[in-house]
PDB file with one MODEL, atoms N, CA, C and O in Angstrom:
MODEL        1
ATOM      1  N   MET A   1      17.393 -15.278   5.377  1.00  0.00           N
ATOM      2  CA  MET A   1      18.811 -15.011   5.408  1.00  0.00           C
ATOM      3  C   MET A   1      19.029 -13.507   5.217  1.00  0.00           C
ATOM      4  O   MET A   1      18.516 -12.925   4.261  1.00  0.00           O
ATOM      5  N   ALA A   2      19.759 -12.900   6.087  1.00  0.00           N
ATOM      6  CA  ALA A   2      20.050 -11.475   6.009  1.00  0.00           C
ATOM      7  C   ALA A   2      21.219 -11.236   5.065  1.00  0.00           C
ATOM      8  O   ALA A   2      22.227 -11.942   5.096  1.00  0.00           O
ATOM      9  N   THR A   3      21.055 -10.212   4.219  1.00  0.00           N
ATOM     10  CA  THR A   3      22.090  -9.821   3.267  1.00  0.00           C
ATOM     11  C   THR A   3      22.281  -8.325   3.371  1.00  0.00           C
ATOM     12  O   THR A   3      21.323  -7.576   3.559  1.00  0.00           O
ATOM     13  N   LYS A   4      23.530  -7.894   3.248  1.00  0.00           N
ATOM     14  CA  LYS A   4      23.815  -6.468   3.320  1.00  0.00           C
ATOM     15  C   LYS A   4      23.302  -5.757   2.081  1.00  0.00           C
ATOM     16  O   LYS A   4      23.294  -6.307   0.979  1.00  0.00           O
ATOM     17  N   LEU A   5      22.872  -4.516   2.291  1.00  0.00           N
ATOM     18  CA  LEU A   5      22.393  -3.668   1.212  1.00  0.00           C
ATOM     19  C   LEU A   5      22.999  -2.287   1.416  1.00  0.00           C
ATOM     20  O   LEU A   5      22.939  -1.731   2.513  1.00  0.00           O
ATOM     21  N   THR A   6      23.576  -1.742   0.369  1.00  0.00           N
ATOM     22  CA  THR A   6      24.164  -0.409   0.448  1.00  0.00           C
ATOM     23  C   THR A   6      23.236   0.576  -0.256  1.00  0.00           C
ATOM     24  O   THR A   6      22.847   0.368  -1.405  1.00  0.00           O
ATOM     25  N   LEU A   7      22.887   1.651   0.450  1.00  0.00           N
ATOM     26  CA  LEU A   7      22.012   2.682  -0.105  1.00  0.00           C
ATOM     27  C   LEU A   7      22.735   4.019  -0.074  1.00  0.00           C
ATOM     28  O   LEU A   7      23.553   4.269   0.811  1.00  0.00           O
ATOM     29  N   SER A   8      22.437   4.864  -1.029  1.00  0.00           N
ATOM     30  CA  SER A   8      22.940   6.237  -1.020  1.00  0.00           C
ATOM     31  C   SER A   8      21.795   7.129  -0.582  1.00  0.00           C
ATOM     32  O   SER A   8      20.784   7.259  -1.273  1.00  0.00           O
ATOM     33  N   VAL A   9      21.975   7.748   0.593  1.00  0.00           N
ATOM     34  CA  VAL A   9      20.908   8.543   1.178  1.00  0.00           C
ATOM     35  C   VAL A   9      21.492   9.859   1.687  1.00  0.00           C
ATOM     36  O   VAL A   9      22.623   9.903   2.170  1.00  0.00           O
ATOM     37  N   ASP A  10      20.717  10.913   1.574  1.00  0.00           N
ATOM     38  CA  ASP A  10      21.106  12.226   2.069  1.00  0.00           C
ATOM     39  C   ASP A  10      21.453  12.140   3.565  1.00  0.00           C
ATOM     40  O   ASP A  10      20.777  11.445   4.324  1.00  0.00           O
ATOM     41  N   GLU A  11      22.506  12.847   3.977  1.00  0.00           N
ATOM     42  CA  GLU A  11      22.977  12.783   5.370  1.00  0.00           C
ATOM     43  C   GLU A  11      21.897  13.155   6.377  1.00  0.00           C
ATOM     44  O   GLU A  11      21.793  12.533   7.434  1.00  0.00           O
ATOM     45  N   GLU A  12      21.097  14.158   6.060  1.00  0.00           N
ATOM     46  CA  GLU A  12      20.034  14.578   6.981  1.00  0.00           C
ATOM     47  C   GLU A  12      19.018  13.456   7.179  1.00  0.00           C
ATOM     48  O   GLU A  12      18.530  13.236   8.288  1.00  0.00           O
ATOM     49  N   LYS A  13      18.708  12.758   6.105  1.00  0.00           N
ATOM     50  CA  LYS A  13      17.762  11.651   6.210  1.00  0.00           C
ATOM     51  C   LYS A  13      18.354  10.506   7.029  1.00  0.00           C
ATOM     52  O   LYS A  13      17.632   9.816   7.749  1.00  0.00           O
ATOM     53  N   ILE A  14      19.653  10.307   6.919  1.00  0.00           N
ATOM     54  CA  ILE A  14      20.315   9.270   7.725  1.00  0.00           C
ATOM     55  C   ILE A  14      20.212   9.615   9.200  1.00  0.00           C
ATOM     56  O   ILE A  14      19.910   8.755  10.028  1.00  0.00           O
ATOM     57  N   ARG A  15      20.466  10.883   9.527  1.00  0.00           N
ATOM     58  CA  ARG A  15      20.346  11.300  10.940  1.00  0.00           C
ATOM     59  C   ARG A  15      18.910  11.118  11.428  1.00  0.00           C
ATOM     60  O   ARG A  15      18.673  10.677  12.553  1.00  0.00           O
ATOM     61  N   LYS A  16      17.962  11.462  10.568  1.00  0.00           N
ATOM     62  CA  LYS A  16      16.553  11.351  10.926  1.00  0.00           C
ATOM     63  C   LYS A  16      16.163   9.888  11.174  1.00  0.00           C
ATOM     64  O   LYS A  16      15.516   9.588  12.177  1.00  0.00           O
ATOM     65  N   ILE A  17      16.544   8.985  10.282  1.00  0.00           N
ATOM     66  CA  ILE A  17      16.163   7.582  10.450  1.00  0.00           C
ATOM     67  C   ILE A  17      16.857   6.971  11.664  1.00  0.00           C
ATOM     68  O   ILE A  17      16.297   6.094  12.322  1.00  0.00           O
ATOM     69  N   LYS A  18      18.064   7.427  11.964  1.00  0.00           N
ATOM     70  CA  LYS A  18      18.743   6.922  13.165  1.00  0.00           C
ATOM     71  C   LYS A  18      18.042   7.398  14.433  1.00  0.00           C
ATOM     72  O   LYS A  18      17.952   6.656  15.411  1.00  0.00           O
ATOM     73  N   ARG A  19      17.537   8.653  14.419  1.00  0.00           N
ATOM     74  CA  ARG A  19      16.766   9.145  15.574  1.00  0.00           C
ATOM     75  C   ARG A  19      15.484   8.329  15.735  1.00  0.00           C
ATOM     76  O   ARG A  19      15.133   7.926  16.844  1.00  0.00           O
ATOM     77  N   ILE A  20      14.798   8.094  14.636  1.00  0.00           N
ATOM     78  CA  ILE A  20      13.557   7.312  14.670  1.00  0.00           C
ATOM     79  C   ILE A  20      13.851   5.900  15.158  1.00  0.00           C
ATOM     80  O   ILE A  20      13.117   5.349  15.979  1.00  0.00           O
ATOM     81  N   SER A  21      14.920   5.329  14.651  1.00  0.00           N
ATOM     82  CA  SER A  21      15.322   3.969  15.036  1.00  0.00           C
ATOM     83  C   SER A  21      15.553   3.877  16.545  1.00  0.00           C
ATOM     84  O   SER A  21      15.078   2.954  17.205  1.00  0.00           O
ATOM     85  N   LYS A  22      16.280   4.839  17.065  1.00  0.00           N
ATOM     86  CA  LYS A  22      16.580   4.850  18.499  1.00  0.00           C
ATOM     87  C   LYS A  22      15.305   5.038  19.315  1.00  0.00           C
ATOM     88  O   LYS A  22      15.100   4.361  20.323  1.00  0.00           O
ATOM     89  N   LYS A  23      14.454   5.957  18.876  1.00  0.00           N
ATOM     90  CA  LYS A  23      13.205   6.250  19.574  1.00  0.00           C
ATOM     91  C   LYS A  23      12.292   5.022  19.636  1.00  0.00           C
ATOM     92  O   LYS A  23      11.653   4.766  20.657  1.00  0.00           O
ATOM     93  N   ARG A  24      12.238   4.276  18.548  1.00  0.00           N
ATOM     94  CA  ARG A  24      11.366   3.099  18.485  1.00  0.00           C
ATOM     95  C   ARG A  24      12.024   1.825  19.006  1.00  0.00           C
ATOM     96  O   ARG A  24      11.362   0.801  19.174  1.00  0.00           O
ATOM     97  N   GLY A  25      13.324   1.893  19.258  1.00  0.00           N
ATOM     98  CA  GLY A  25      14.016   0.713  19.763  1.00  0.00           C
ATOM     99  C   GLY A  25      14.146  -0.389  18.721  1.00  0.00           C
ATOM    100  O   GLY A  25      14.138  -1.576  19.048  1.00  0.00           O
ATOM    101  N   ARG A  26      14.266   0.017  17.474  1.00  0.00           N
ATOM    102  CA  ARG A  26      14.415  -0.932  16.363  1.00  0.00           C
ATOM    103  C   ARG A  26      15.611  -0.510  15.520  1.00  0.00           C
ATOM    104  O   ARG A  26      15.941   0.673  15.441  1.00  0.00           O
ATOM    105  N   SER A  27      16.242  -1.465  14.905  1.00  0.00           N
ATOM    106  CA  SER A  27      17.367  -1.140  14.035  1.00  0.00           C
ATOM    107  C   SER A  27      16.858  -0.482  12.747  1.00  0.00           C
ATOM    108  O   SER A  27      15.694  -0.627  12.374  1.00  0.00           O
ATOM    109  N   VAL A  28      17.746   0.232  12.091  1.00  0.00           N
ATOM    110  CA  VAL A  28      17.407   0.847  10.817  1.00  0.00           C
ATOM    111  C   VAL A  28      17.010  -0.261   9.825  1.00  0.00           C
ATOM    112  O   VAL A  28      16.077  -0.095   9.039  1.00  0.00           O
ATOM    113  N   SER A  29      17.720  -1.370   9.873  1.00  0.00           N
ATOM    114  CA  SER A  29      17.406  -2.492   8.981  1.00  0.00           C
ATOM    115  C   SER A  29      15.993  -2.999   9.217  1.00  0.00           C
ATOM    116  O   SER A  29      15.260  -3.275   8.268  1.00  0.00           O
ATOM    117  N   LYS A  30      15.610  -3.123  10.490  1.00  0.00           N
ATOM    118  CA  LYS A  30      14.264  -3.609  10.814  1.00  0.00           C
ATOM    119  C   LYS A  30      13.208  -2.602  10.355  1.00  0.00           C
ATOM    120  O   LYS A  30      12.161  -3.005   9.848  1.00  0.00           O
ATOM    121  N   LEU A  31      13.458  -1.314  10.521  1.00  0.00           N
ATOM    122  CA  LEU A  31      12.520  -0.293  10.049  1.00  0.00           C
ATOM    123  C   LEU A  31      12.352  -0.385   8.536  1.00  0.00           C
ATOM    124  O   LEU A  31      11.243  -0.264   8.016  1.00  0.00           O
ATOM    125  N   PHE A  32      13.462  -0.600   7.838  1.00  0.00           N
ATOM    126  CA  PHE A  32      13.395  -0.723   6.379  1.00  0.00           C
ATOM    127  C   PHE A  32      12.601  -1.966   5.986  1.00  0.00           C
ATOM    128  O   PHE A  32      11.763  -1.905   5.086  1.00  0.00           O
ATOM    129  N   GLU A  33      12.856  -3.082   6.647  1.00  0.00           N
ATOM    130  CA  GLU A  33      12.103  -4.314   6.364  1.00  0.00           C
ATOM    131  C   GLU A  33      10.606  -4.097   6.601  1.00  0.00           C
ATOM    132  O   GLU A  33       9.778  -4.502   5.785  1.00  0.00           O
ATOM    133  N   ASP A  34      10.269  -3.459   7.715  1.00  0.00           N
ATOM    134  CA  ASP A  34       8.859  -3.188   8.029  1.00  0.00           C
ATOM    135  C   ASP A  34       8.227  -2.291   6.973  1.00  0.00           C
ATOM    136  O   ASP A  34       7.078  -2.498   6.581  1.00  0.00           O
ATOM    137  N   PHE A  35       8.983  -1.292   6.513  1.00  0.00           N
ATOM    138  CA  PHE A  35       8.489  -0.392   5.479  1.00  0.00           C
ATOM    139  C   PHE A  35       8.183  -1.167   4.194  1.00  0.00           C
ATOM    140  O   PHE A  35       7.129  -0.976   3.587  1.00  0.00           O
ATOM    141  N   ILE A  36       9.098  -2.035   3.787  1.00  0.00           N
ATOM    142  CA  ILE A  36       8.915  -2.816   2.563  1.00  0.00           C
ATOM    143  C   ILE A  36       7.716  -3.748   2.709  1.00  0.00           C
ATOM    144  O   ILE A  36       6.925  -3.888   1.776  1.00  0.00           O
ATOM    145  N   ASP A  37       7.574  -4.383   3.869  1.00  0.00           N
ATOM    146  CA  ASP A  37       6.431  -5.279   4.098  1.00  0.00           C
ATOM    147  C   ASP A  37       5.115  -4.504   4.010  1.00  0.00           C
ATOM    148  O   ASP A  37       4.155  -4.970   3.396  1.00  0.00           O
ATOM    149  N   ASP A  38       5.075  -3.323   4.625  1.00  0.00           N
ATOM    150  CA  ASP A  38       3.868  -2.496   4.601  1.00  0.00           C
ATOM    151  C   ASP A  38       3.553  -2.048   3.175  1.00  0.00           C
ATOM    152  O   ASP A  38       2.400  -2.084   2.746  1.00  0.00           O
ATOM    153  N   PHE A  39       4.575  -1.632   2.453  1.00  0.00           N
ATOM    154  CA  PHE A  39       4.405  -1.209   1.062  1.00  0.00           C
ATOM    155  C   PHE A  39       3.856  -2.361   0.227  1.00  0.00           C
ATOM    156  O   PHE A  39       2.957  -2.168  -0.592  1.00  0.00           O
ATOM    157  N   ASP A  40       4.393  -3.549   0.435  1.00  0.00           N
ATOM    158  CA  ASP A  40       3.958  -4.731  -0.310  1.00  0.00           C
ATOM    159  C   ASP A  40       2.495  -5.049  -0.009  1.00  0.00           C
ATOM    160  O   ASP A  40       1.735  -5.382  -0.918  1.00  0.00           O
ATOM    161  N   ARG A  41       2.095  -4.949   1.255  1.00  0.00           N
ATOM    162  CA  ARG A  41       0.700  -5.203   1.631  1.00  0.00           C
ATOM    163  C   ARG A  41      -0.232  -4.222   0.935  1.00  0.00           C
ATOM    164  O   ARG A  41      -1.289  -4.612   0.439  1.00  0.00           O
ATOM    165  N   LYS A  42       0.151  -2.960   0.895  1.00  0.00           N
ATOM    166  CA  LYS A  42      -0.681  -1.940   0.256  1.00  0.00           C
ATOM    167  C   LYS A  42      -0.783  -2.177  -1.247  1.00  0.00           C
ATOM    168  O   LYS A  42      -1.842  -1.960  -1.836  1.00  0.00           O
ATOM    169  N   GLU A  43       0.289  -2.614  -1.863  1.00  0.00           N
ATOM    170  CA  GLU A  43       0.258  -2.914  -3.297  1.00  0.00           C
ATOM    171  C   GLU A  43      -0.674  -4.085  -3.578  1.00  0.00           C
ATOM    172  O   GLU A  43      -1.388  -4.078  -4.581  1.00  0.00           O
ATOM    173  N   LYS A  44      -0.677  -5.080  -2.715  1.00  0.00           N
ATOM    174  CA  LYS A  44      -1.540  -6.240  -2.914  1.00  0.00           C
ATOM    175  C   LYS A  44      -3.007  -5.851  -2.803  1.00  0.00           C
ATOM    176  O   LYS A  44      -3.851  -6.407  -3.506  1.00  0.00           O
ATOM    177  N   VAL A  45      -3.316  -4.905  -1.928  1.00  0.00           N
ATOM    178  CA  VAL A  45      -4.699  -4.441  -1.792  1.00  0.00           C
ATOM    179  C   VAL A  45      -5.147  -3.795  -3.091  1.00  0.00           C
ATOM    180  O   VAL A  45      -6.298  -3.960  -3.494  1.00  0.00           O
ATOM    181  N   LYS A  46      -4.261  -3.066  -3.754  1.00  0.00           N
ATOM    182  CA  LYS A  46      -4.600  -2.426  -5.020  1.00  0.00           C
ATOM    183  C   LYS A  46      -4.902  -3.450  -6.104  1.00  0.00           C
ATOM    184  O   LYS A  46      -5.672  -3.179  -7.025  1.00  0.00           O
ATOM    185  N   ASP A  47      -4.294  -4.626  -5.992  1.00  0.00           N
ATOM    186  CA  ASP A  47      -4.440  -5.658  -7.021  1.00  0.00           C
ATOM    187  C   ASP A  47      -5.659  -6.547  -6.818  1.00  0.00           C
ATOM    188  O   ASP A  47      -5.850  -7.502  -7.571  1.00  0.00           O
ATOM    189  N   VAL A  48      -6.481  -6.258  -5.829  1.00  0.00           N
ATOM    190  CA  VAL A  48      -7.648  -7.088  -5.558  1.00  0.00           C
ATOM    191  C   VAL A  48      -8.622  -6.999  -6.736  1.00  0.00           C
ATOM    192  O   VAL A  48      -8.925  -5.910  -7.223  1.00  0.00           O
ATOM    193  N   ASP A  49      -9.096  -8.139  -7.176  1.00  0.00           N
ATOM    194  CA  ASP A  49     -10.050  -8.190  -8.281  1.00  0.00           C
ATOM    195  C   ASP A  49     -11.444  -7.927  -7.717  1.00  0.00           C
ATOM    196  O   ASP A  49     -11.953  -8.718  -6.923  1.00  0.00           O
ATOM    197  N   ILE A  50     -12.052  -6.837  -8.117  1.00  0.00           N
ATOM    198  CA  ILE A  50     -13.364  -6.448  -7.597  1.00  0.00           C
ATOM    199  C   ILE A  50     -14.405  -7.514  -7.876  1.00  0.00           C
ATOM    200  O   ILE A  50     -15.338  -7.690  -7.092  1.00  0.00           O
ATOM    201  N   ASN A  51     -14.259  -8.223  -8.974  1.00  0.00           N
ATOM    202  CA  ASN A  51     -15.233  -9.260  -9.308  1.00  0.00           C
ATOM    203  C   ASN A  51     -15.222 -10.398  -8.291  1.00  0.00           C
ATOM    204  O   ASN A  51     -16.251 -11.033  -8.063  1.00  0.00           O
ATOM    205  N   LYS A  52     -14.067 -10.661  -7.678  1.00  0.00           N
ATOM    206  CA  LYS A  52     -14.006 -11.682  -6.635  1.00  0.00           C
ATOM    207  C   LYS A  52     -14.791 -11.232  -5.402  1.00  0.00           C
ATOM    208  O   LYS A  52     -15.476 -12.030  -4.761  1.00  0.00           O
ATOM    209  N   ILE A  53     -14.682  -9.956  -5.087  1.00  0.00           N
ATOM    210  CA  ILE A  53     -15.413  -9.422  -3.932  1.00  0.00           C
ATOM    211  C   ILE A  53     -16.909  -9.433  -4.215  1.00  0.00           C
ATOM    212  O   ILE A  53     -17.707  -9.857  -3.379  1.00  0.00           O
ATOM    213  N   ILE A  54     -17.276  -8.965  -5.396  1.00  0.00           N
ATOM    214  CA  ILE A  54     -18.692  -8.948  -5.764  1.00  0.00           C
ATOM    215  C   ILE A  54     -19.248 -10.368  -5.763  1.00  0.00           C
ATOM    216  O   ILE A  54     -20.389 -10.597  -5.362  1.00  0.00           O
ATOM    217  N   GLY A  55     -18.438 -11.311  -6.211  1.00  0.00           N
ATOM    218  CA  GLY A  55     -18.863 -12.704  -6.256  1.00  0.00           C
ATOM    219  C   GLY A  55     -19.271 -13.242  -4.900  1.00  0.00           C
ATOM    220  O   GLY A  55     -20.084 -14.162  -4.814  1.00  0.00           O
ATOM    221  N   ALA A  56     -18.718 -12.680  -3.849  1.00  0.00           N
ATOM    222  CA  ALA A  56     -19.079 -13.118  -2.502  1.00  0.00           C
ATOM    223  C   ALA A  56     -20.510 -12.722  -2.163  1.00  0.00           C
ATOM    224  O   ALA A  56     -21.123 -13.309  -1.271  1.00  0.00           O
ATOM    225  N   PHE A  57     -21.044 -11.731  -2.870  1.00  0.00           N
ATOM    226  CA  PHE A  57     -22.398 -11.241  -2.605  1.00  0.00           C
ATOM    227  C   PHE A  57     -23.380 -11.652  -3.700  1.00  0.00           C
ATOM    228  O   PHE A  57     -24.531 -11.213  -3.707  1.00  0.00           O
ATOM    229  N   GLY A  58     -22.933 -12.471  -4.597  1.00  0.00           N
ATOM    230  CA  GLY A  58     -23.757 -12.898  -5.721  1.00  0.00           C
ATOM    231  C   GLY A  58     -22.980 -12.713  -7.001  1.00  0.00           C
ATOM    232  O   GLY A  58     -21.840 -12.249  -6.974  1.00  0.00           O
ATOM    233  N   LYS A  59     -23.565 -13.058  -8.096  1.00  0.00           N
ATOM    234  CA  LYS A  59     -22.857 -12.943  -9.367  1.00  0.00           C
ATOM    235  C   LYS A  59     -22.896 -11.508  -9.880  1.00  0.00           C
ATOM    236  O   LYS A  59     -23.927 -10.838  -9.832  1.00  0.00           O
ATOM    237  N   ALA A  60     -21.755 -11.061 -10.367  1.00  0.00           N
ATOM    238  CA  ALA A  60     -21.670  -9.739 -10.987  1.00  0.00           C
ATOM    239  C   ALA A  60     -22.143  -9.855 -12.434  1.00  0.00           C
ATOM    240  O   ALA A  60     -21.877 -10.861 -13.092  1.00  0.00           O
ATOM    241  N   PRO A  61     -22.827  -8.855 -12.923  1.00  0.00           N
ATOM    242  CA  PRO A  61     -23.229  -8.877 -14.335  1.00  0.00           C
ATOM    243  C   PRO A  61     -22.003  -9.008 -15.234  1.00  0.00           C
ATOM    244  O   PRO A  61     -20.939  -8.486 -14.900  1.00  0.00           O
ATOM    245  N   LYS A  62     -22.132  -9.684 -16.348  1.00  0.00           N
ATOM    246  CA  LYS A  62     -20.996  -9.891 -17.246  1.00  0.00           C
ATOM    247  C   LYS A  62     -20.451  -8.583 -17.788  1.00  0.00           C
ATOM    248  O   LYS A  62     -19.252  -8.477 -18.045  1.00  0.00           O
ATOM    249  N   ASN A  63     -21.291  -7.603 -17.964  1.00  0.00           N
ATOM    250  CA  ASN A  63     -20.833  -6.326 -18.514  1.00  0.00           C
ATOM    251  C   ASN A  63     -20.533  -5.295 -17.421  1.00  0.00           C
ATOM    252  O   ASN A  63     -20.493  -4.099 -17.707  1.00  0.00           O
ATOM    253  N   PHE A  64     -20.323  -5.732 -16.185  1.00  0.00           N
ATOM    254  CA  PHE A  64     -20.048  -4.827 -15.073  1.00  0.00           C
ATOM    255  C   PHE A  64     -18.708  -4.136 -15.274  1.00  0.00           C
ATOM    256  O   PHE A  64     -17.698  -4.797 -15.515  1.00  0.00           O
ATOM    257  N   ASN A  65     -18.692  -2.817 -15.176  1.00  0.00           N
ATOM    258  CA  ASN A  65     -17.489  -2.021 -15.352  1.00  0.00           C
ATOM    259  C   ASN A  65     -17.196  -1.307 -14.033  1.00  0.00           C
ATOM    260  O   ASN A  65     -17.933  -0.408 -13.627  1.00  0.00           O
ATOM    261  N   VAL A  66     -16.133  -1.709 -13.381  1.00  0.00           N
ATOM    262  CA  VAL A  66     -15.780  -1.159 -12.069  1.00  0.00           C
ATOM    263  C   VAL A  66     -15.556   0.343 -12.146  1.00  0.00           C
ATOM    264  O   VAL A  66     -16.069   1.092 -11.315  1.00  0.00           O
ATOM    265  N   ASP A  67     -14.796   0.785 -13.135  1.00  0.00           N
ATOM    266  CA  ASP A  67     -14.496   2.214 -13.245  1.00  0.00           C
ATOM    267  C   ASP A  67     -15.751   3.040 -13.481  1.00  0.00           C
ATOM    268  O   ASP A  67     -15.905   4.124 -12.918  1.00  0.00           O
ATOM    269  N   LYS A  68     -16.639   2.529 -14.308  1.00  0.00           N
ATOM    270  CA  LYS A  68     -17.886   3.248 -14.573  1.00  0.00           C
ATOM    271  C   LYS A  68     -18.750   3.319 -13.305  1.00  0.00           C
ATOM    272  O   LYS A  68     -19.335   4.358 -13.000  1.00  0.00           O
ATOM    273  N   ALA A  69     -18.819   2.212 -12.582  1.00  0.00           N
ATOM    274  CA  ALA A  69     -19.602   2.187 -11.339  1.00  0.00           C
ATOM    275  C   ALA A  69     -19.028   3.167 -10.319  1.00  0.00           C
ATOM    276  O   ALA A  69     -19.771   3.874  -9.638  1.00  0.00           O
ATOM    277  N   LYS A  70     -17.704   3.203 -10.221  1.00  0.00           N
ATOM    278  CA  LYS A  70     -17.056   4.135  -9.288  1.00  0.00           C
ATOM    279  C   LYS A  70     -17.351   5.577  -9.695  1.00  0.00           C
ATOM    280  O   LYS A  70     -17.667   6.415  -8.850  1.00  0.00           O
ATOM    281  N   TRP A  71     -17.246   5.860 -10.992  1.00  0.00           N
ATOM    282  CA  TRP A  71     -17.511   7.207 -11.492  1.00  0.00           C
ATOM    283  C   TRP A  71     -18.955   7.615 -11.214  1.00  0.00           C
ATOM    284  O   TRP A  71     -19.204   8.739 -10.777  1.00  0.00           O
ATOM    285  N   GLU A  72     -19.902   6.724 -11.458  1.00  0.00           N
ATOM    286  CA  GLU A  72     -21.314   7.031 -11.208  1.00  0.00           C
ATOM    287  C   GLU A  72     -21.547   7.311  -9.722  1.00  0.00           C
ATOM    288  O   GLU A  72     -22.289   8.226  -9.366  1.00  0.00           O
ATOM    289  N   TYR A  73     -20.916   6.526  -8.869  1.00  0.00           N
ATOM    290  CA  TYR A  73     -21.041   6.731  -7.423  1.00  0.00           C
ATOM    291  C   TYR A  73     -20.501   8.110  -7.027  1.00  0.00           C
ATOM    292  O   TYR A  73     -21.147   8.848  -6.283  1.00  0.00           O
ATOM    293  N   LEU A  74     -19.311   8.447  -7.531  1.00  0.00           N
ATOM    294  CA  LEU A  74     -18.708   9.725  -7.177  1.00  0.00           C
ATOM    295  C   LEU A  74     -19.499  10.911  -7.736  1.00  0.00           C
ATOM    296  O   LEU A  74     -19.617  11.945  -7.078  1.00  0.00           O
ATOM    297  N   LYS A  75     -20.034  10.762  -8.935  1.00  0.00           N
ATOM    298  CA  LYS A  75     -20.867  11.824  -9.505  1.00  0.00           C
ATOM    299  C   LYS A  75     -22.066  12.100  -8.608  1.00  0.00           C
ATOM    300  O   LYS A  75     -22.404  13.252  -8.338  1.00  0.00           O
ATOM    301  N   LYS A  76     -22.705  11.024  -8.152  1.00  0.00           N
ATOM    302  CA  LYS A  76     -23.873  11.180  -7.291  1.00  0.00           C
ATOM    303  C   LYS A  76     -23.483  11.756  -5.931  1.00  0.00           C
ATOM    304  O   LYS A  76     -24.147  12.651  -5.408  1.00  0.00           O
ATOM    305  N   LYS A  77     -22.406  11.231  -5.374  1.00  0.00           N
ATOM    306  CA  LYS A  77     -21.964  11.668  -4.047  1.00  0.00           C
ATOM    307  C   LYS A  77     -21.615  13.156  -4.025  1.00  0.00           C
ATOM    308  O   LYS A  77     -21.982  13.869  -3.091  1.00  0.00           O
ATOM    309  N   TYR A  78     -20.906  13.622  -5.055  1.00  0.00           N
ATOM    310  CA  TYR A  78     -20.430  15.003  -5.076  1.00  0.00           C
ATOM    311  C   TYR A  78     -21.272  15.901  -5.981  1.00  0.00           C
ATOM    312  O   TYR A  78     -20.876  17.023  -6.298  1.00  0.00           O
ATOM    313  N   ASP A  79     -22.425  15.402  -6.390  1.00  0.00           N
ATOM    314  CA  ASP A  79     -23.367  16.169  -7.193  1.00  0.00           C
ATOM    315  C   ASP A  79     -22.683  16.804  -8.405  1.00  0.00           C
ATOM    316  O   ASP A  79     -22.774  18.011  -8.633  1.00  0.00           O
ATOM    317  N   LEU A  80     -21.998  15.958  -9.173  1.00  0.00           N
ATOM    318  CA  LEU A  80     -21.270  16.440 -10.358  1.00  0.00           C
ATOM    319  C   LEU A  80     -22.146  16.418 -11.573  1.00  0.00           C
ATOM    320  O   LEU A  80     -21.704  16.788 -12.660  1.00  0.00           O
TER     321      LEU A  80
ENDMDL
END
């Protein structure tokens, strides 16, 4: 169900989004919906539990620390 939403936006940005909307052949509302959907997808990727991924390749050690493993990888990669 579509519901109206009122936003306060700088006039220049309104002109810009209307140009983009016209260029892409989509309404401003549709562009906003697409933006929110894309943002939501990216947020969900951040919430992925690394242990679930590791579990697909075998059991992760109980004391496995994702941040420590990432740090060790980056230290080695960039010779820190």
